[in-house]
N, CA, C and O of each residue as an XYZ file, in Angstrom:
500
protein
N      10.959    -18.419     -2.686
C      10.605    -19.115     -3.923
C       9.139    -18.922     -4.247
O       8.795    -18.680     -5.404
N       8.263    -19.022     -3.256
C       6.837    -18.874     -3.503
C       6.505    -17.391     -3.521
O       6.892    -16.650     -2.617
N       5.790    -16.962     -4.549
C       5.524    -15.536     -4.681
C       4.096    -15.305     -5.139
O       3.303    -16.236     -5.286
N       3.802    -14.060     -5.354
C       2.501    -13.717     -5.926
C       2.727    -12.738     -7.070
O       3.860    -12.343     -7.347
N       1.662    -12.359     -7.719
C       1.769    -11.520     -8.904
C       2.163    -10.086     -8.565
O       2.298     -9.273     -9.480
N       2.354     -9.739     -7.293
C       2.763     -8.391     -6.926
C       4.274     -8.230     -6.909
O       4.768     -7.145     -6.600
N       5.019     -9.279     -7.232
C       6.470     -9.226     -7.264
C       6.915     -8.234     -8.348
O       6.511     -8.380     -9.502
N       7.739     -7.225     -8.006
C       8.121     -6.223     -9.009
C       8.879     -6.809    -10.194
O       8.684     -6.370    -11.327
N       9.751     -7.804     -9.946
C      10.485     -8.432    -11.047
C       9.512     -9.124    -11.997
O       9.671     -9.070    -13.217
N       8.508     -9.770    -11.422
C       7.511    -10.448    -12.238
C       6.699     -9.441    -13.040
O       6.484     -9.631    -14.238
N       6.249     -8.380    -12.395
C       5.454     -7.366    -13.086
C       6.208     -6.785    -14.263
O       5.661     -6.658    -15.359
N       7.482     -6.426    -14.037
C       8.246     -5.761    -15.073
C       8.480     -6.602    -16.299
O       8.316     -6.121    -17.420
N       8.855     -7.835    -16.114
C       9.342     -8.620    -17.249
C       8.350     -9.650    -17.767
O       8.377     -9.977    -18.954
N       7.482    -10.167    -16.920
C       6.741    -11.364    -17.296
C       5.224    -11.234    -17.315
O       4.564    -11.868    -18.138
N       4.674    -10.440    -16.443
C       3.233    -10.494    -16.225
C       2.427    -10.240    -17.502
O       1.392    -10.871    -17.714
N       2.889     -9.329    -18.346
C       2.165     -9.035    -19.584
C       2.044    -10.235    -20.496
O       0.947    -10.556    -20.955
N       3.161    -10.909    -20.770
C       3.098    -12.055    -21.688
C       2.390    -13.235    -21.043
O       1.696    -13.989    -21.725
N       2.560    -13.404    -19.727
C       1.869    -14.501    -19.051
C       0.364    -14.272    -19.097
O      -0.397    -15.193    -19.396
N      -0.064    -13.062    -18.805
C      -1.499    -12.739    -18.799
C      -2.100    -12.887    -20.193
O      -3.200    -13.418    -20.348
N      -1.371    -12.413    -21.209
C      -1.859    -12.507    -22.589
C      -2.098    -13.972    -22.970
O      -3.121    -14.302    -23.571
N      -1.153    -14.844    -22.620
C      -1.307    -16.280    -22.875
C      -2.423    -16.876    -22.027
O      -3.241    -17.658    -22.514
N      -2.446    -16.499    -20.756
C      -3.354    -17.125    -19.800
C      -4.810    -16.964    -20.225
O      -5.617    -17.878    -20.056
N      -5.138    -15.813    -20.769
C      -6.513    -15.569    -21.224
C      -6.918    -16.621    -22.262
O      -8.065    -17.067    -22.282
N      -5.977    -17.013    -23.119
C      -6.266    -17.982    -24.181
C      -6.422    -19.404    -23.661
O      -7.152    -20.202    -24.250
N      -5.739    -19.732    -22.554
C      -5.683    -21.128    -22.105
C      -6.327    -21.371    -20.742
O      -6.333    -22.505    -20.263
N      -6.863    -20.340    -20.116
C      -7.373    -20.449    -18.741
C      -8.409    -21.565    -18.591
O      -8.332    -22.354    -17.649
N      -9.369    -21.639    -19.502
C     -10.408    -22.661    -19.381
C      -9.822    -24.070    -19.478
O     -10.241    -24.969    -18.749
N      -8.863    -24.260    -20.369
C      -8.215    -25.556    -20.537
C      -7.433    -25.936    -19.285
O      -7.487    -27.081    -18.836
N      -6.707    -24.971    -18.721
C      -5.925    -25.233    -17.507
C      -6.842    -25.509    -16.318
O      -6.557    -26.376    -15.492
N      -7.936    -24.771    -16.239
C      -8.871    -24.968    -15.128
C      -9.474    -26.370    -15.176
O      -9.603    -27.025    -14.142
N      -9.840    -26.829    -16.362
C     -10.390    -28.173    -16.523
C      -9.335    -29.228    -16.181
O      -9.643    -30.219    -15.519
N      -8.110    -29.023    -16.624
C      -7.037    -29.973    -16.322
C      -6.783    -30.030    -14.815
O      -6.584    -31.112    -14.261
N      -6.789    -28.885    -14.157
C      -6.607    -28.834    -12.707
C      -7.719    -29.616    -12.015
O      -7.470    -30.380    -11.082
N      -8.938    -29.417    -12.481
C     -10.086    -30.140    -11.910
C      -9.907    -31.656    -12.082
O     -10.156    -32.424    -11.153
N      -9.475    -32.076    -13.272
C      -9.301    -33.506    -13.543
C      -8.212    -34.108    -12.652
O      -8.386    -35.208    -12.128
N      -7.104    -33.409    -12.476
C      -6.026    -33.893    -11.606
C      -6.562    -34.107    -10.193
O      -6.265    -35.117     -9.555
N      -7.350    -33.151     -9.709
C      -7.863    -33.236     -8.340
C      -8.994    -34.252     -8.219
O      -9.039    -35.006     -7.248
N      -9.898    -34.284     -9.179
C     -11.041    -35.199     -9.079
C     -10.616    -36.658     -9.234
O     -11.250    -37.553     -8.675
N      -9.561    -36.897     -9.979
C      -9.047    -38.265    -10.143
C      -8.056    -38.634     -9.043
O      -7.454    -39.707     -9.071
N      -7.895    -37.735     -8.080
C      -7.077    -37.981     -6.881
C      -5.589    -38.177     -7.193
O      -4.874    -38.831     -6.433
N      -5.119    -37.603     -8.328
C      -3.678    -37.630     -8.592
C      -2.968    -36.746     -7.574
O      -1.916    -37.111     -7.049
N      -3.551    -35.578     -7.299
C      -2.938    -34.635     -6.372
C      -3.938    -33.534     -6.026
O      -4.810    -33.202     -6.829
N      -3.804    -32.977     -4.835
C      -4.571    -31.785     -4.455
C      -3.878    -30.528     -4.955
O      -4.424    -29.429     -4.856
N      -2.663    -30.692     -5.495
C      -1.819    -29.554     -5.841
C      -1.325    -29.622     -7.286
O      -0.145    -29.886     -7.519
N      -2.213    -29.388     -8.264
C      -1.741    -29.337     -9.646
C      -0.876    -28.087     -9.863
O      -1.153    -27.012     -9.331
N       0.170    -28.267    -10.657
C       1.088    -27.175    -10.975
C       1.315    -27.184    -12.483
O       1.474    -28.240    -13.096
N       1.328    -25.997    -13.063
C       1.557    -25.850    -14.497
C       2.874    -25.109    -14.724
O       2.894    -23.878    -14.717
N       3.980    -25.843    -14.926
C       5.219    -25.164    -15.289
C       5.071    -24.536    -16.671
O       4.504    -25.144    -17.578
N       5.584    -23.316    -16.826
C       5.575    -22.674    -18.142
C       6.984    -22.199    -18.462
O       7.719    -21.747    -17.584
N       7.345    -22.308    -19.728
C       8.668    -21.870    -20.162
C       8.617    -21.546    -21.646
O       7.746    -22.023    -22.373
N       9.557    -20.732    -22.079
C       9.623    -20.376    -23.500
C      10.360    -21.446    -24.286
O      10.169    -21.576    -25.495
N      11.200    -22.210    -23.604
C      11.936    -23.306    -24.221
C      11.493    -24.601    -23.573
O      10.893    -24.587    -22.498
N      11.783    -25.723    -24.219
C      11.418    -27.000    -23.615
C      12.211    -27.189    -22.330
O      13.352    -26.740    -22.220
N      11.600    -27.850    -21.368
C      12.228    -28.084    -20.066
C      11.726    -29.421    -19.533
O      10.744    -29.950    -20.055
N      12.375    -29.988    -18.500
C      12.087    -31.369    -18.093
C      11.014    -31.563    -17.020
O      10.696    -32.706    -16.692
N      10.450    -30.502    -16.465
C       9.516    -30.665    -15.346
C       8.101    -30.865    -15.882
O       7.589    -30.028    -16.625
N       7.472    -31.976    -15.501
C       6.108    -32.255    -15.933
C       6.049    -32.806    -17.345
O       7.067    -33.111    -17.965
N       4.818    -32.924    -17.831
C       4.552    -33.394    -19.195
C       4.070    -32.212    -20.029
O       3.311    -31.370    -19.547
N       4.512    -32.156    -21.273
C       4.043    -31.062    -22.133
C       2.524    -31.138    -22.235
O       1.961    -32.214    -22.434
N       1.877    -30.008    -22.099
C       0.418    -29.951    -22.112
C      -0.073    -29.123    -23.297
O      -0.950    -29.560    -24.042
N       0.488    -27.942    -23.468
C       0.160    -27.081    -24.609
C       1.462    -26.503    -25.159
O       2.180    -25.797    -24.451
N       1.763    -26.804    -26.417
C       2.949    -26.220    -27.045
C       2.600    -24.818    -27.538
O       1.508    -24.575    -28.052
N       3.544    -23.910    -27.371
C       3.261    -22.526    -27.742
C       2.901    -22.387    -29.224
O       2.111    -21.518    -29.593
N       3.476    -23.236    -30.065
C       3.188    -23.150    -31.498
C       1.748    -23.573    -31.817
O       1.152    -23.086    -32.778
N       1.208    -24.464    -31.020
C      -0.135    -24.983    -31.291
C      -1.229    -23.941    -31.087
O      -2.242    -23.952    -31.787
N      -1.025    -23.047    -30.133
C      -2.084    -22.106    -29.763
C      -1.653    -20.651    -29.927
O      -2.308    -19.754    -29.397
N      -0.547    -20.400    -30.662
C      -0.022    -19.043    -30.835
C       0.210    -18.388    -29.470
O      -0.330    -17.322    -29.176
N       1.024    -19.051    -28.647
C       1.327    -18.591    -27.299
C       2.795    -18.183    -27.201
O       3.602    -18.545    -28.057
N       3.137    -17.435    -26.162
C       4.525    -17.092    -25.886
C       5.217    -18.164    -25.051
O       6.445    -18.244    -25.035
N       4.431    -18.992    -24.356
C       4.963    -19.957    -23.401
C       4.463    -21.367    -23.722
O       3.340    -21.554    -24.192
N       5.337    -22.365    -23.452
C       4.912    -23.765    -23.428
C       4.282    -24.005    -22.055
O       4.769    -23.489    -21.050
N       3.215    -24.778    -22.011
C       2.559    -25.132    -20.742
C       2.738    -26.621    -20.488
O       2.470    -27.450    -21.357
N       3.191    -26.944    -19.296
C       3.372    -28.321    -18.857
C       2.397    -28.586    -17.717
O       1.830    -27.654    -17.146
N       2.208    -29.841    -17.395
C       1.338    -30.180    -16.269
C       2.056    -31.176    -15.367
O       2.673    -32.133    -15.836
N       1.962    -30.935    -14.084
C       2.521    -31.839    -13.090
C       1.823    -31.541    -11.769
O       0.796    -30.864    -11.734
N       2.391    -32.053    -10.690
C       1.834    -31.753     -9.373
C       2.931    -31.800     -8.333
O       4.089    -32.091     -8.631
N       2.544    -31.510     -7.122
C       3.486    -31.343     -6.023
C       4.461    -32.504     -5.882
O       5.637    -32.276     -5.598
N       4.010    -33.741     -6.073
C       4.884    -34.904     -5.878
C       6.161    -34.816     -6.716
O       7.243    -35.144     -6.228
N       6.045    -34.378     -7.960
C       7.239    -34.288     -8.802
C       8.214    -33.250     -8.246
O       9.427    -33.458     -8.279
N       7.693    -32.144     -7.739
C       8.564    -31.122     -7.161
C       9.303    -31.665     -5.937
O      10.463    -31.324     -5.708
N       8.631    -32.506     -5.154
C       9.270    -33.123     -3.999
C      10.316    -34.148     -4.448
O      11.425    -34.177     -3.914
N       9.965    -34.992     -5.429
C      10.895    -36.021     -5.913
C      12.156    -35.399     -6.507
O      13.257    -35.915     -6.313
N      11.997    -34.300     -7.226
C      13.143    -33.625     -7.852
C      13.872    -32.708     -6.862
O      14.878    -32.087     -7.205
N      13.364    -32.633     -5.655
C      13.933    -31.781     -4.607
C      13.899    -30.298     -4.989
O      14.748    -29.514     -4.565
N      12.902    -29.931     -5.798
C      12.674    -28.516     -6.101
C      11.966    -27.842     -4.930
O      12.088    -26.635     -4.715
N      11.224    -28.653     -4.180
C      10.651    -28.236     -2.907
C      11.156    -29.258     -1.887
O      10.856    -30.447     -1.989
N      11.913    -28.790     -0.917
C      12.434    -29.677      0.115
C      11.340    -30.042      1.107
O      10.346    -29.328      1.239
N      11.527    -31.146      1.795
C      10.544    -31.579      2.803
C      10.264    -30.477      3.819
O       9.137    -30.323      4.288
N      11.310    -29.707      4.155
C      11.138    -28.635      5.131
C      10.285    -27.483      4.591
O       9.786    -26.664      5.363
N      10.118    -27.421      3.273
C       9.315    -26.361      2.639
C       7.892    -26.820      2.330
O       7.054    -26.010      1.933
N       7.612    -28.103      2.509
C       6.328    -28.673      2.110
C       5.151    -27.970      2.763
O       4.217    -27.563      2.071
N       5.175    -27.820      4.065
C       4.045    -27.203      4.759
C       3.858    -25.754      4.307
O       2.727    -25.302      4.130
N       4.948    -25.033      4.123
C       4.858    -23.652      3.639
C       4.224    -23.588      2.261
O       3.395    -22.720      1.990
N       4.619    -24.515      1.388
C       4.029    -24.556      0.053
C       2.530    -24.835      0.146
O       1.723    -24.146     -0.478
N       2.169    -25.841      0.921
C       0.754    -26.210      1.038
C      -0.071    -25.057      1.614
O      -1.201    -24.831      1.181
N       0.480    -24.332      2.580
C      -0.234    -23.200      3.160
C      -0.363    -22.034      2.178
O      -1.359    -21.311      2.197
N       0.642    -21.852      1.322
C       0.627    -20.753      0.354
C      -0.210    -21.084     -0.880
O      -0.638    -20.181     -1.600
N      -0.443    -22.368     -1.126
C      -1.160    -22.801     -2.334
C      -2.590    -22.268     -2.296
O      -3.335    -22.528     -1.352
N      -2.959    -21.529     -3.321
C      -4.281    -20.900     -3.336
C      -5.336    -21.845     -3.897
O      -5.015    -22.793     -4.613
N      -6.591    -21.579     -3.569
C      -7.738    -22.398     -3.986
C      -7.664    -22.704     -5.485
O      -7.784    -21.793     -6.304
N      -7.468    -23.985     -5.855
C      -7.291    -24.328     -7.263
C      -8.559    -24.202     -8.110
O      -8.490    -24.320     -9.333
N      -9.704    -23.967     -7.487
C     -10.905    -23.665     -8.274
C     -10.914    -22.202     -8.706
O     -11.614    -21.832     -9.648
N     -10.136    -21.376     -8.017
C     -10.108    -19.941     -8.315
C      -8.791    -19.462     -8.908
O      -8.764    -18.478     -9.648
N      -7.686    -20.161     -8.584
C      -6.359    -19.729     -9.022
C      -5.617    -20.857     -9.713
O      -5.753    -22.027     -9.354
N      -4.828    -20.482    -10.714
C      -3.950    -21.423    -11.399
C      -2.549    -21.251    -10.829
O      -2.037    -20.134    -10.745
N      -1.933    -22.363    -10.438
C      -0.558    -22.339     -9.940
C       0.387    -22.566    -11.119
O       0.503    -23.678    -11.634
N       1.052    -21.502    -11.532
C       2.051    -21.588    -12.588
C       3.433    -21.630    -11.951
O       3.663    -21.013    -10.911
N       4.346    -22.354    -12.572
C       5.743    -22.327    -12.170
C       6.506    -21.766    -13.359
O       6.753    -22.474    -14.335
N       6.880    -20.491    -13.277
C       7.504    -19.779    -14.390
C       8.986    -20.126    -14.425
O       9.696    -19.962    -13.432
N       9.448    -20.610    -15.581
C      10.853    -20.971    -15.773
C      11.372    -20.162    -16.954
O      10.909    -20.339    -18.081
N      12.331    -19.273    -16.701
C      12.906    -18.487    -17.793
C      14.345    -18.151    -17.447
O      14.585    -17.320    -16.572
N      15.297    -18.769    -18.105
C      16.732    -18.581    -17.881
C      17.037    -18.675    -16.381
O      16.934    -19.759    -15.806
N      17.404    -17.576    -15.746
C      17.790    -17.618    -14.331
C      16.616    -17.430    -13.388
O      16.796    -17.455    -12.171
N      15.434    -17.244    -13.915
C      14.259    -16.877    -13.120
C      13.326    -18.069    -12.997
O      12.864    -18.600    -14.007
N      13.043    -18.496    -11.776
C      12.018    -19.523    -11.544
C      11.186    -19.073    -10.356
O      11.728    -18.676     -9.325
N       9.866    -19.136    -10.502
C       9.002    -18.639     -9.443
C       7.603    -19.222     -9.573
O       7.094    -19.394    -10.681
N       6.982    -19.527     -8.434
C       5.567    -19.900     -8.425
C       4.745    -18.625     -8.521
O       5.037    -17.627     -7.862
N       3.712    -18.676     -9.351
C       2.829    -17.534     -9.537
C       1.399    -18.056     -9.532
O       1.095    -19.062    -10.172
N       0.535    -17.376     -8.816
C      -0.891    -17.741     -8.786
C      -1.669    -16.694     -9.558
O      -1.641    -15.510     -9.222
N      -2.364    -17.138    -10.598
C      -3.145    -16.232    -11.430
C      -4.613    -16.626    -11.297
O      -4.960    -17.798    -11.447
N      -5.473    -15.650    -11.016
C      -6.900    -15.979    -10.888
C      -7.498    -16.345    -12.245
O      -7.206    -15.718    -13.263
N      -8.337    -17.373    -12.230
C      -9.091    -17.706    -13.433
C     -10.090    -16.588    -13.709
O     -10.610    -15.983    -12.772
N     -10.364    -16.305    -14.980
C     -11.374    -15.273    -15.285
C     -12.729    -15.645    -14.720
O     -13.086    -16.822    -14.653
N     -13.481    -14.633    -14.314
C     -14.847    -14.862    -13.833
C     -15.686    -15.365    -15.005
O     -15.512    -14.925    -16.141
N     -16.592    -16.285    -14.714
C     -17.410    -16.849    -15.812
C     -18.603    -15.990    -16.091
O     -19.398    -16.306    -16.976
């Protein structure tokens, strides 16, 4: 379930549109991630993205608002545990795989039959 941007399925179908959107929203997502962590909501902010509305997290950026291909939601690890999207037995693996949130954005890509965690580096300032 946990992957990186080197996944061939991800590269072929998704990486282009995700990257195109990400450039537009990276600063906003980085600030939101910082706020989640600084306010002690969670050490593990997650941004589910989907082309259609979906139930995980709270809507954060609608694709129509920013001329994006994807809707961006915001949540954190606790919701994934509560919904049993990450089982207790997977918790430590997830935490170990979770990349530095000051440098990487944790996206959860949801598209029809495809769901995957993806870590995208924030642009250098």
